[in-house]
Legacy VTK file of the C-alpha trace (Angstrom):
# vtk DataFile Version 3.0
C-alpha trace
ASCII
DATASET POLYDATA
POINTS 264 float
-0.011 -0.316 -0.273
1.023 3.790 -1.093
0.008 5.906 1.101
-0.671 9.215 -1.003
0.799 12.610 -0.314
-0.881 15.062 1.575
-2.602 17.696 -0.970
-0.681 20.326 0.952
2.769 20.006 0.472
4.088 20.856 3.731
8.190 22.042 4.070
10.717 21.939 6.973
13.405 24.211 4.319
12.399 28.106 4.227
12.682 29.725 0.641
16.572 30.578 2.113
16.754 26.463 2.272
17.247 27.464 6.367
15.803 24.703 8.714
15.131 25.749 12.588
16.579 25.762 15.778
14.487 23.246 17.040
15.414 20.567 14.214
18.738 21.659 14.852
18.532 20.658 18.428
16.571 17.812 17.595
19.349 16.383 15.367
23.000 17.186 17.876
20.658 15.631 20.511
19.961 12.326 18.803
21.650 11.717 15.860
19.257 12.223 13.290
16.027 13.736 12.380
13.438 13.878 9.467
13.551 16.630 7.272
9.697 17.614 5.666
9.644 18.753 1.901
13.531 18.783 1.315
12.517 18.466 -2.836
10.086 20.208 -4.776
6.821 17.920 -6.109
7.551 18.502 -9.685
11.495 17.110 -8.854
10.862 14.435 -6.859
9.259 12.503 -9.940
12.063 14.586 -11.855
13.860 12.675 -10.025
12.137 8.991 -9.499
11.854 8.562 -13.385
15.425 9.042 -13.714
17.128 7.223 -10.588
14.877 4.265 -12.182
16.024 4.577 -15.544
19.144 4.241 -15.021
18.488 1.746 -12.658
17.428 -0.599 -15.632
20.059 0.503 -17.650
22.866 -0.066 -15.191
21.926 -2.796 -13.103
24.250 -5.551 -14.268
26.928 -2.836 -13.310
25.967 -1.902 -9.198
27.489 -2.999 -6.568
25.467 -5.275 -5.152
25.639 -5.672 -1.362
23.221 -8.531 -1.820
20.260 -8.805 -3.815
18.123 -9.874 -0.292
18.860 -7.010 1.547
19.098 -4.646 -0.934
20.312 -3.104 -4.994
23.378 -0.480 -4.284
24.824 1.729 -7.499
27.635 3.480 -5.486
28.664 6.463 -7.022
25.644 7.334 -9.283
26.294 11.538 -9.858
29.414 10.574 -12.012
27.393 8.686 -15.282
23.995 10.557 -15.024
23.334 14.308 -15.391
19.561 13.395 -13.444
21.659 11.989 -10.714
23.941 13.870 -10.931
21.479 16.955 -10.011
19.977 15.694 -6.699
23.648 14.383 -5.413
24.964 17.588 -5.708
21.395 19.681 -4.388
22.224 22.927 -3.268
19.484 22.648 -0.952
19.956 19.339 0.582
24.050 20.352 0.977
23.308 23.646 2.876
20.936 21.703 5.216
23.211 19.519 6.175
25.770 22.200 6.650
23.198 23.747 8.870
22.841 19.980 11.182
27.265 18.776 11.231
28.340 22.750 11.992
30.663 22.522 9.651
31.530 22.689 6.287
31.075 20.106 4.095
32.188 17.436 0.789
30.544 14.915 -0.891
32.287 11.477 0.019
29.540 9.813 -2.334
26.001 9.160 -3.231
24.385 5.760 -3.610
20.755 4.612 -5.086
19.451 2.159 -2.318
16.405 -0.330 -3.947
14.920 -1.938 -1.664
12.917 -4.625 -4.756
9.243 -5.386 -3.789
8.658 -8.484 -1.734
12.710 -8.177 0.191
11.402 -9.774 3.017
15.273 -9.376 4.925
15.812 -6.598 7.150
18.691 -4.262 6.713
19.657 -4.552 9.768
21.543 -1.846 12.578
24.494 -0.699 11.794
26.770 2.454 11.410
27.672 3.543 8.778
31.291 5.460 9.730
33.197 2.089 10.729
33.448 1.126 7.023
34.639 4.212 6.028
38.096 5.021 5.084
38.664 8.661 6.667
40.276 10.627 9.312
41.112 13.392 10.627
37.357 14.405 10.453
35.204 16.067 12.742
31.579 14.726 11.792
30.084 13.233 8.327
26.071 12.302 7.970
23.694 10.811 5.452
20.798 12.347 3.182
18.078 9.546 2.943
15.679 11.072 0.423
12.529 9.084 0.042
11.820 9.037 -3.924
8.318 7.164 -3.700
6.568 6.854 -0.732
7.853 5.056 2.355
5.933 3.806 5.050
7.089 0.970 7.083
5.880 -1.811 5.429
7.434 -0.229 2.426
11.016 -0.684 4.270
11.570 2.530 5.850
14.066 3.605 8.598
14.871 3.049 12.111
17.220 4.833 14.463
18.475 3.832 18.049
18.234 7.552 19.225
22.486 8.448 20.729
24.484 6.218 19.061
25.802 9.079 17.106
27.909 9.558 20.511
29.477 5.147 20.001
32.547 5.764 18.681
35.439 2.776 17.829
33.347 -0.023 17.007
34.409 -2.406 13.939
32.270 -2.307 10.920
28.849 -4.533 11.601
27.113 -6.985 9.784
24.341 -5.736 7.885
22.755 -9.480 7.052
23.225 -9.904 10.989
20.226 -8.455 13.113
23.074 -9.709 16.336
26.255 -8.132 14.988
25.937 -4.262 16.532
24.555 -5.468 19.705
27.506 -7.932 20.012
29.540 -5.027 19.735
28.183 -3.458 22.394
25.752 -5.138 24.112
24.499 -1.413 26.259
22.584 -1.141 22.854
19.706 -3.591 22.811
18.434 -1.636 25.489
18.200 1.565 23.892
14.664 3.118 22.602
14.104 2.936 18.815
12.231 5.233 16.298
10.628 4.333 12.894
10.140 7.026 11.050
8.074 6.924 8.004
8.251 9.238 4.942
6.922 10.967 2.220
8.170 10.958 -1.568
10.449 14.287 -1.054
11.123 14.039 2.309
14.111 12.564 3.974
15.994 11.637 7.079
19.536 13.226 7.963
21.811 10.408 10.409
24.878 10.599 11.649
27.246 8.166 10.002
27.973 6.787 14.215
24.019 6.232 14.491
22.825 3.469 14.456
20.069 2.663 12.003
18.150 -0.406 10.019
16.093 -0.740 7.321
12.552 -2.879 7.578
11.433 -5.877 5.156
9.858 -3.862 1.917
6.851 -6.177 2.068
4.827 -4.504 -1.098
4.349 -4.992 -4.515
6.593 -1.821 -5.593
10.410 -1.300 -5.342
11.384 1.389 -2.543
13.512 3.775 -4.278
15.953 6.063 -2.082
18.908 8.127 -3.101
21.302 8.855 -0.312
23.673 11.558 0.182
26.793 11.305 2.443
28.430 14.569 3.676
32.033 14.379 4.999
34.300 17.318 6.680
35.773 19.152 3.724
39.256 18.605 5.514
38.909 14.245 5.425
41.673 12.649 5.091
42.106 9.176 3.695
43.625 6.733 5.914
44.743 4.075 3.664
42.226 1.424 3.985
40.304 -0.606 0.847
37.019 1.149 -0.142
35.431 1.109 -3.389
35.507 4.781 -3.827
38.640 5.387 -3.383
40.788 2.528 -4.663
41.386 3.338 -7.997
42.209 6.961 -6.837
45.923 5.896 -6.526
45.890 8.333 -3.141
48.253 8.090 -0.024
47.071 7.666 3.728
47.373 11.360 4.478
46.085 12.996 1.546
42.636 14.778 1.348
39.741 13.530 0.470
39.146 16.830 -2.310
39.115 18.437 -5.222
36.913 17.013 -8.638
35.546 13.632 -6.629
34.446 14.932 -3.658
32.975 17.821 -4.546
31.063 21.193 -2.435
28.420 23.038 -5.190
26.686 23.930 -2.115
29.807 27.213 -1.159
LINES 1 265
264 0 1 2 3 4 5 6 7 8 9 10 11 12 13 14 15 16 17 18 19 20 21 22 23 24 25 26 27 28 29 30 31 32 33 34 35 36 37 38 39 40 41 42 43 44 45 46 47 48 49 50 51 52 53 54 55 56 57 58 59 60 61 62 63 64 65 66 67 68 69 70 71 72 73 74 75 76 77 78 79 80 81 82 83 84 85 86 87 88 89 90 91 92 93 94 95 96 97 98 99 100 101 102 103 104 105 106 107 108 109 110 111 112 113 114 115 116 117 118 119 120 121 122 123 124 125 126 127 128 129 130 131 132 133 134 135 136 137 138 139 140 141 142 143 144 145 146 147 148 149 150 151 152 153 154 155 156 157 158 159 160 161 162 163 164 165 166 167 168 169 170 171 172 173 174 175 176 177 178 179 180 181 182 183 184 185 186 187 188 189 190 191 192 193 194 195 196 197 198 199 200 201 202 203 204 205 206 207 208 209 210 211 212 213 214 215 216 217 218 219 220 221 222 223 224 225 226 227 228 229 230 231 232 233 234 235 236 237 238 239 240 241 242 243 244 245 246 247 248 249 250 251 252 253 254 255 256 257 258 259 260 261 262 263
């Protein structure tokens, strides 16, 4: 079942691209926040249609973690003009910087598609342990819903306060116990599930524990994720699909055209 959008658009972003102090405070307290109406209605349909076409044309070239969990295409902005506009969207980048409180760059994007009747959840995990970053003060992701995403279609759940839990090893997205084996205290933290209308988004810190529910519907769950990092982030030398082709040395800054900040 798809929830129809309201007749009148609701947005938490003003004409100047600003959000309220209350939303910024909520993000910093909890490690995540929902922002309604980050995209205009006409943008939503254009980005959804463009990304659906790109997915069908390039699905075999994608970096698929596991089709049972989701279909993932990384750095789509470098290959498709419609996706590029969404990844480099100045409104989204400016909101990200308000939340982080520091200048940011794009780390990478990815298109995440949870196929119809995918009965496997994306289990609780943190993002930051996967990334080859050092010297960074903050990083965060913007998860943009390109279709309505109620709980039964695979919306996100978060563990508030876990943005302060650092030093864990990467967790297995297929293992519902893995994050809690790394830190057993997290098992007893509250979890918050956040359904989204098409054009809404959530931002979450790269350390915030989060998961996505199974998609039990007849339609694909389509989301586009922009990941932002501290503009001064350096490469730590560890392997990663984004940095492996770049010939970097540990200590190099992740900057330049590969990691832009066009909203500055």
